[in-house]
N, C-alpha and C positions, 0 to 999 in steps of 0.2 A: 504494500500500500504506500509506504513512505517512498520507496524507490520509484514507483509509478508517478507520484506527484512531483518528484525531483525531475524525472524525465519530461513531464509536461511543462515544467517551468523552464527547462533547458530549451525545449522546442519553442516555447513562447519567446524566450530571449533571442533565439536564433532567428525566428521569423521577424521579430521586431528589429533586430540588427540589420537583417537583409533589407527590410522595407526602409529603414533609416538610411542605409547606404544608397539604395536606389533613389530615394528622395533627395539626398544630398547631391548625388551625381547629376540628377535631373536639374536641380537648381544651379549647379555649377555649369552645366552645359548651356542652360538658358542664359546665364550671366556671360559666359564666354561668347555665345552667339551674338548677344547684344553688343559687347565690346568689339567683336570682330566686324559686325555690320557698321558700327560707328567708325571704326578705323578704316574700313574699306571706303565708306562714303567720304572720309576725310582724304584718303589717298587718291581717289578717282580723278579729281581735277589735276593733280600733279602728274598723274600717269597720262592723261589725255593731252596735256599741254605740248609735249614734244611732238606728238603725232599731228596736232593742229599746226605746229610750226613747220613740220616737214611737208604737209599738204599745201601750204600757202607758198 
């Protein structure tokens, strides 16, 4: 009985830790995506400038 409850608690902690890791990684990915998009939007004008200069 005691061993079963201990096992249940371990399973609960394992599932909780798994969900926590997934949640944190999702939040990190969302944050990294936002910063990546901002950085790309910031870099786009500087990347297109030389091409515009070459075309003219």
